[in-house]
N, C-alpha and C positions, 0 to 999 in steps of 0.2 A: 245615726238613728235619732228620731225625735223622742222627747221625754215620754215615758209611760209610767203608769202607777207602780209597776214592779221595779222599774229602774230607780224611781224616787224612793221606794221603800228600802231598796238595798243601800242607798246612800244614808238613809235615816238609821238603819241598823248599824252601819259603820260609825256614824256620828255618836250613837248611843254608847259606844264602847270607850269613848275618850272624853276628856274634859276640854272641849274646844270652845274658844271664846269668839271665833269668827270663821267665816268661809271666804275663800278666794275662788272665784269662778273664772277660769281662763279658757276661752273657747268661743264657739259660735252660739247662736240662739238656743240650741238644744242644751248645751252645757249650762248656760246662764239660767234658763228656765228650770232645769233640773235642780240646780243649787238653790234657787228661790223657793221652790216647792219643798225641798228637803229642809231648809231652814225653818219654814213655818211648821211643818209636821214635827220636827225635832223639838221645837219650842212648845207647841200647843197641843200636840198629840192628835189622835183621831185618825180618820181616813181621808184620803185626798178628796173623795167625793163630797165630804162634809163642807169643803171650802169652795165648791163650784158656784159660779155666779147664778143668781144675783146676791149670794152671800158676800158680805163685804168684810174683809179681814184687815183692820187698821191697827190692831195691837202689835207692838214691836216684836220682832223675832230675832234670831241670831244675826248679828251684823254681817253684811255681805259686801265684798268688794268685787266689782265686775271688770274684767279685762277682755273686751271683744276681740276676736281674731278674724271675724268676717264683717263685711259692710252690708248689713241688711236688716237685722231684726230690731236694732235699737234697744234691745232688752236691758242694756246697762243703765238706761235712764227711765224705765217704765215701771208702773205699779201693777203690771199684769204678768201672769205666767199661763202657759198652755200645757196641759198634761193629758195624754191619751189613756182612756180606760180601755185597755185591749180586750177585756171581756165583753164590753158593750159596743165596741167600735165607735167610741165617742171621744171627741176632743173637748176637754172641759176647760172653759175659761175661768180663771181665778183672779179676783180683783182685790186690791187694797194696798194701803201704804206699807203693809208688812212685807210686800214683795219688792219694794223699791230699794235698790242697793244704797248703802251709805256713801259710797264713792265709786267712781268709774275712772279707769285709766284707758284713755282712747288714743291709740297710736297706729296710724295707717300702715306702718312698716310690717305689722303682723299680717297684713293682707297681700304683701308683695309675693308674686308667684303663685297665688291661689289658682286652681283650675278654672278654665273658661266657664264650664257649666255652673259651678258654684258661684262664680262672680256674677254671671248673668241672673241666676235665680234669686240670689240674695239682693242684688241691685234692684230687680223689679219689685221685690218685697218692700224695700225702702221706698220706692216710687209709690206703691199702693198705700203705704202708711201715710205718706205726705199728702197724696191726693185725697184719700178718704178723710183725713183730718181736716182738710181745707173745705171740702164740700159737706161735711157732717152737719147735722142740725145742732150739734153741740160746739161747733167752731166758735172761736172768740179771737179777739185782737192779738192776744198773746200767742195762741197756737198758730194763728195765721202767719205770723212773722216767721216762725221756724219752718212751717210747711212750705211756704213759697220759696224760701232760700234753699231748702232741701231740693225742691223740684228743679230749681235753676241749676244747682250743682249736678244733679242727676242727668238733666238734659244735655249738659255740657260734657259730661265725663263717663257715663255708663258704657257707651260703645267703645270709647278709648281704653277703658280699664279692661274690657273683655278682649280687645284686639291685642293689647300688650300688657301682660300681667306685671311687668316691671316699670310701667309708666308711673313715676312717683306723683306727678301732679294729679293725674286722674284718680289714682288710689287715694290720695289725700282728700280730694273732693268727695269721693264716694263714702269714705269713712266718716267725714264730717256730715254729709247728707244723711247717713244712717242714724247718727246721733240726733241731728236736728229733727228728723222725721219721728224718732222715738219720743222726743220731748213734745212734739206737736200732737201726736195721737194720744199720748198719755194725759194731755191736758184738754183733749177734745174727745175723739173716739174714732174707731174704725167704723166701717159701714157694711154694706152688703157683700162686697168682695170677700172680706175676711169671714163674714158670717157663713157664706156658702163654701168658702175654701176649706174651712176646718172639717166639714163633713166629707169632702173628697179625700182629704188626708186620712181621716179616720177609717173610711171604708176601703180605700184603694192604696193606702200607704204611699201616696204621692208626696214628695217633700213639700214643705209649707210654701216656700217661695215659688216653686214651680206651679203649684195648684193656683196660687194667686195670679201668676202670669197667664195660665190657661183661661181663667175667668175674666180677667180685667177688661178686654175689649167688649165682650158681650154684656157684662154687668154695667159697664159705663154707658154703652148705647142705651140701655134701659133707663139709666139714671139721669142722663143729661137734661131732659125736659124739666126736671125739678130744680135745677140750679144753673141756668144758662150762663149767667154772668160769672159765676165762680168757675165753672168749667172753662170759660174763655180765659180766665186768668191762668188756669192750669196749662192750657194749650200754649200760651205765650211763654210761660216759665220753662216749659219743656222744649220750646222751639218748634212746635208743630205748625205754627202759623206766623205770619208777619204781625208786627205790633199794630199796624193800621187795620188789620182784618176786623170786620164787625164781630160783635159778641156772638151772634147767632152762628156765623160761619166758623168762628174760632172754636166754639163749644162743639160743633158738629165734627170738627177735625180730631177731637180727642180719641174717640174709639177707633178711628182710622189710623191715627198716629200710633196708638198702642198696638194695634194689629201689625203694623209695619215694623215696629220695634221688636215685637215678639218673633216675627219672621226673621228679622236680621240676626237676632240672638239665638235662632234655632230652637225656640221653645217647642217641644213636641206636643202633639195632640194627646188626648186621653187614649185614643186608639193606638197611637204609636208607643205610648207608655205601656200598653198591654192590657188595658181595661176592655173587658168583653161587653158587647152591647146588651145582652140579656141581663147580665149582672147590674149594669148601670141603670137600665130602665126599671129594674125591679126595686132598686133602693131609692130612686128619685123621690117618691112621695115622702118617705121617712126622712131623707136628707133635707127636704124642704121644711118639714116640721122642726127638725133639729136646728136648722139654720135660723129660723125665726125665734126659737126658744133661747138661742144664745143672746138675743137682745141687740146684736149689732145691726141687723137690717132696719130696726126701728129708727136708727140715726140717719138712714139713707135719704137723699133728697126726694126720691119717690119711695114712699113706704110700701113695700110689696105685701100682697096676700100670698097664701100658700100656693095657689094655682099659678101665680106669676113667677114665684121662685122656681117652681117645677118647669115652667115654660122657658125660663132663662137657662136652667140646666140642660134642657133638651135642645135649645138653640145652640148652646156651646158644643154639645155632642155633634149636632148636624153640621156645624161649621167645621169641626175637626174632620168629619167624614168627607166633606167636600174637598178638603186640602190633600187628601191621600190619593196619589196617582197610582193606579194599578200597574204592576210589573207585567212584562211579556208572559211570564209563567202564569200569573193570575188571570191573564186574558186567554189562556189556553194554548199559547204558542208552543209547539213541540221543539225541543232543542235541536234534534236531528234535522228537522225541516229548516229551522233558522240557519244552521250551518250550511245547508245545501244552497240556499238562495242568497246568502250573505254577499258573495262576490258579485253576483249579477246585480243585486240591489245597490251595491256601492257604485257600480258602473252606471246604472240607471240614474242614480242620484246626481252624479257628475254631469251626465248628459243633459239633465234638466236645465243646467246653467246656473241654478241658484247658488251652489257652493262657490262659484267663481266670484261672487259678490261678498263673500265672507272676509272679515278682517285678515284671517289667515286662510289663504286658498289651499285646500287640501289636495293631496294625491290619493289615488285609489286605496293604497294600503292604509292611509290615515283614516279614511272613511270607514274601512273595515274595522280598524282598531277601535273607533268610536262606537260602532255597532256592538263589538264584543264587550266593551266597557259597560255599555248600557245593559246588556244581557247579564253580565256578572253582578252589576249593582243590584239587580232585582232578585238575586239568589238569596 
């Protein structure tokens, strides 16, 4: 679970019982963000909401050593933390040097064998960090260096790390990319993807990396016109186009490449995650307001107004709806009827001649088995 005000408060209560001189945060982004927030509250008191951006907290707090066990958030090297106010369904961004760990121990072996879904979602989170840092209005030569190298490593190794959780080379590349991307956006900024993603996480409890992945293609499509040359660099670093491709075509390939990547990594739509359309449509206006209030969209290559943020949310929803293929049951096919005609349908299929051109030429029983599997998959 991601950090909440109540989970941070529980940590602070425990810390108040002892004489601790430092904190070790061993875990993923949620663990590190919780530890960062708890260190600040333990040292400086008050409520978590008191530290919400644009408030800047640069006074030192209890020293923190971060040891990441996932390759995605880069929180071990950033001056940010995100905490959800569960009473208001709001993800609060907190900023300042107080949240920057004094040391980080980065070892890719902690990520070996991590599950596919976790690897994919955290990997796309790192991709978004690097891409947003590079196209941000606050980008600079220092952050650019880390962002582009992170994108190169991700383009080379994200799919490999997902396919084989024990691939040491791919895991090493992804852990390095996560840290590089963290350095990049901590010295630049994130942009519209993260600004909108936090609102989805707060309202529907979608994991952070996953909500970034859901938004990335649509937000990038909106943003490309504002930074064509930079998105072209992103495309080349990720391997979405050839090095000789024109900047215009290269930039245009980024939202397409991101959509293909998300499809390859089986990123679910909001609908598949279980979000109901009436709930989503009802909160879109407030999510747009909250996204803009976070400040991140103001760093976007194309600075959006509220109606444009709403439009992007709705486009993301519609794209997800278009990807959902109805099952036979949803189309109203009765199971008894299906069973009655299955054998004849298999014979008719073979009689058409098309299956004989298949790489594996099926027999009647195999066609029937495929029909049955299709029916069962829809249940």
